[in-house]
C-alpha positions in Angstrom: 192.1 109.7 66.7 188.7 110.7 65.3 190.4 113.4 63.3 192.6 110.8 61.6 189.6 108.5 61.1 187.7 111.4 59.4 190.6 112.2 57.1 191.0 108.6 56.0 187.3 108.2 55.5 187.2 111.3 53.3 190.0 110.0 51.2 188.2 106.6 50.9 185.1 108.4 49.8 187.0 110.4 47.1 188.5 107.2 45.7 185.1 105.6 45.5 183.6 108.7 43.8 186.4 108.6 41.2 185.3 105.1 40.2 181.7 106.2 39.9 180.5 105.2 43.3 179.7 106.9 46.6 179.3 106.4 50.3 175.8 106.8 51.7 176.8 108.6 54.9 173.1 108.7 56.1 173.0 104.9 56.0 176.5 104.4 57.5 177.5 103.9 61.2 180.7 103.5 63.1 181.7 101.5 66.2 185.0 102.0 68.1 186.9 98.9 69.4 188.9 100.2 72.4 189.5 97.9 75.4 189.6 98.3 79.1 190.2 95.9 82.0 187.3 95.4 84.5 188.4 93.2 87.3 190.7 91.3 85.1 188.2 90.9 82.2 188.7 92.8 79.0 185.7 94.9 78.1 184.9 97.3 75.3 184.7 101.0 76.2 181.4 102.9 75.7 180.9 106.1 73.8 180.9 108.0 77.1 184.4 106.7 77.9 185.7 107.4 74.4 183.9 110.6 73.3 184.3 111.8 69.7 182.5 111.9 66.3 183.4 110.7 62.8 182.7 113.6 60.5 182.8 113.3 56.7 182.0 116.4 54.5 180.1 118.1 57.3 178.1 114.9 58.0 178.3 113.2 61.4 178.3 109.4 61.0 176.0 107.7 63.5 178.0 106.1 66.2 176.8 102.9 68.0 177.7 101.5 71.4 179.7 98.2 71.4 176.5 96.4 72.5 174.3 98.0 69.8 173.7 96.6 66.3 172.3 97.7 63.0 171.5 95.4 60.1 174.5 94.9 57.8 174.9 92.0 55.3 171.6 90.6 56.6 172.9 90.3 60.2 172.6 92.2 63.5 175.8 91.5 65.4 177.3 94.2 67.8 180.9 94.8 68.2 181.1 92.8 71.5 180.1 89.6 69.7 176.8 89.1 71.4 174.1 87.3 69.4 171.1 88.5 71.5 169.9 91.1 69.1 170.1 88.6 66.2 168.4 86.0 68.3 165.4 88.3 69.1 165.0 89.1 65.4 165.2 85.5 64.3 162.6 84.5 67.0 160.2 87.1 65.6 161.0 86.1 62.0 160.2 82.5 62.8 156.9 83.4 64.4 155.9 85.5 61.4 156.8 82.8 58.9 155.1 80.2 61.1 151.8 82.2 61.2 151.9 82.7 57.4 152.3 79.0 56.7 149.7 78.0 59.4 147.1 80.3 57.9 147.8 79.3 54.3 145.9 76.8 52.2 149.1 74.7 51.5 148.8 71.0 51.1 151.6 68.7 52.3 153.8 69.1 49.2 153.4 72.9 49.2 154.2 73.1 52.9 157.4 71.1 52.4 158.4 73.2 49.4 157.9 76.3 51.6 160.1 74.7 54.3 162.9 73.9 51.8 162.9 77.1 49.7 162.1 79.7 52.4 162.8 78.4 55.9 166.1 76.6 55.4 167.9 79.4 53.4 166.5 82.0 55.9 167.6 80.3 59.1 170.9 78.9 57.8 172.2 82.2 56.6 173.4 83.7 60.0 174.5 80.4 61.6 178.1 80.7 60.4 178.8 83.6 62.7 176.2 83.3 65.5 176.8 81.9 69.0 173.3 80.7 69.8 173.2 78.3 72.7 171.0 75.1 72.5 168.0 76.8 74.2 168.1 79.8 71.9 168.2 77.5 68.9 165.2 75.6 70.1 163.4 78.9 70.8 164.1 80.1 67.2 162.9 77.0 65.4 160.0 76.1 67.7 157.4 78.7 66.5 157.9 77.7 62.8 158.2 73.9 63.3 155.2 73.9 65.6 153.0 75.4 62.9 154.7 73.5 60.0 154.0 69.9 61.3 150.2 70.0 60.9 150.7 71.1 57.3 153.0 68.1 56.7 150.3 65.8 58.2 152.2 65.3 61.5 151.2 65.8 65.0 152.6 68.9 66.7 154.0 66.6 69.5 155.8 64.3 67.0 159.0 63.0 68.7 161.7 65.6 68.0 164.4 63.0 68.1 162.8 61.3 65.1 161.9 64.6 63.4 165.5 65.9 63.4 167.2 62.6 62.7 168.6 62.0 59.2 166.4 60.2 56.6 168.9 57.4 56.2 168.6 56.7 59.9 164.8 56.5 59.8 164.2 60.1 60.7 162.3 62.9 58.9 165.5 64.9 58.1 164.2 68.2 59.4 167.0 70.6 60.1 168.0 71.1 63.8 169.5 74.6 64.1 171.9 73.8 66.9 173.3 70.9 64.9 173.5 72.9 61.8 175.2 75.8 63.5 177.9 73.6 65.0 178.4 71.7 61.7 178.7 74.8 59.6 181.2 76.5 61.9 183.4 73.4 62.3 183.4 72.8 58.5 184.4 76.4 57.9 187.2 76.3 60.5 188.6 73.0 59.1 188.5 74.5 55.6 190.5 77.5 56.6 193.0 75.5 58.6 193.6 73.0 55.7 194.1 75.9 53.3 196.4 77.5 55.8 195.2 80.9 54.8 195.2 84.0 57.1 192.0 83.0 58.8 193.3 79.4 59.3 196.6 80.6 60.8 194.6 82.8 63.3 192.3 79.9 64.3 195.4 77.6 64.8 197.1 80.3 66.9 194.0 80.7 69.0 193.7 77.0 69.5 197.3 76.7 70.6 196.9 79.6 73.0 193.8 78.0 74.5 195.7 74.7 74.9 198.4 76.5 76.9 195.8 78.2 79.1 194.0 74.8 79.7 197.4 73.4 80.7 197.0 69.7 79.7 198.7 67.5 77.2 195.4 66.2 75.9 193.8 68.3 73.2 191.0 70.3 75.0 188.5 69.8 72.2 188.6 66.0 72.4 
């Protein structure tokens, strides 16, 4: 299997070189998706269970375990779908950004501008593919929001239900990560399903399969 993978990768590299590009093999990595059943539960096999190396032009490409992750496209998601590594990174990032804004000389308007131009784009970027639970979302946003509020002229213990409520409902309109994550993912799913593209067909198929597994006539997401 790895012999075939190496051959296909070499051909791919040659095609890219023909068009003036190249593959940075020293910056590349590979993960193998091969399943096994563990007490009726599908699990990805480790490197020890599926030994082998991907070699391209005498260079061995780094191979990662299914639960390991490297940064790619700004995210750190392993092959098994866990968001733990990304969660740990985002918590540290929030603490760093929070310390910077807390130690700055920003006035209220500067602090809000920092929130809009830096915090929102940074924290919204991964939410389309992450699976943070409610506690993890709170853990991520807490370090930054806790330090942001004094810069906005608000008490650190300002009621969160008011803080995260929409402005047209009398709230402050501060983004709540757990609400934003769900909203972005549902909007994305509905968009694909309405377009009936390949991703939409796959989502519809998975929903139908889950409905069969649930075994009720009532839609399980109601």
